[in-house]
N, C-alpha and C positions, 0 to 999 in steps of 0.2 A: 471524271474531271472535277466534279464538285468536291469529292473527298480530298483530292490533292490540294485544291485551293483552300479548303477549310483547314487542312493540316498546316499550310503555309501562313495562315493568318496570325499565328501566335509568334511573338518575338523570340521566345525561348526555343521553340522548335526551329525557327529559321537560324538561330545561333548554333544549335546542335548540327543542323544540316551544313552550315558553313564549315564546321570541323570535319564532318564526315565526307563532304563533297570532294575534299582534296585526296581522298583515298585512304586505304588502311581501315583497320577495325579499331573501335573504341568501346570500352566498357562504360557502364552507367557511372561507376565510381569516378572515372576520368572526366566524363561530361559534367557530373555534379561539381567537381572541383573547379573546372574551367568556367562553368556558368553560374556558380554560386546558387545551386538549387538542391533541395532535399532529395533523398533517394526516391521517395514515393512520387514526388512531383516529376522528377526526371524520367522515372520508369513509365509513368502515365503518358508523358509527352512522346517517348520513344514508341510506345504501343500505338499511339495515334499515327505516327509516321509509318510504322510497320503495316498497320491496317490499310493505310492509303496506298501501300505498295511502293513507297519511296525508299525504304531501308529494309534490310534483312537482318535477322538476329541468329546468332549461333551461341549455344550454351558451351561454356568452357569451364568445367568444374562448377564452382559456385557463381561464376560470372556469366553475364550475358554480354556478348560482344556484337556491336552493331556496325553495319557498313552500308554504303550506297548499294541499292539493289542493282546488280549487273544486268538484270532482265528488264529494267525500266525502259520503256520505249523512247526513242530519240525525241519524239514530239513532246512527251511529258518532261523529259530532261531539259529541253529547251525552255519550256514554261517555267520550270523551277529555276533555271539559270537566270531568266529574265526577272522573276520576282525577287530573287536574292540580289541581283545587280541593282534593281530599283530601290530596294530597302537600304542597301549600302549607300546609294546616291543620296537618298533622303536623309540618312543619318549624317552624312558629310555636310549637307546643307544646314541641318539643325545646329551643327557645331560651329559653322562659320558665322 
């Protein structure tokens, strides 16, 4: 549990999860472009999410494609959903 919460603490990782949570696979290059992050920084963030068991990685030639881990327990998925919803709500309050 601690590893998941630590992984969710970073705004860039939460933003990457928002992209991945909707389904499908995304390569680091796509995440870099959408989140305005360097390749090394994005790869480091994705490794943390993978180590926490939140995402899985699949090598496709020179690319590594990430997606939501289909084996993630429903309890942990609910925690991630709650953290992401709370972060979105806080962002909306800050804008208003």
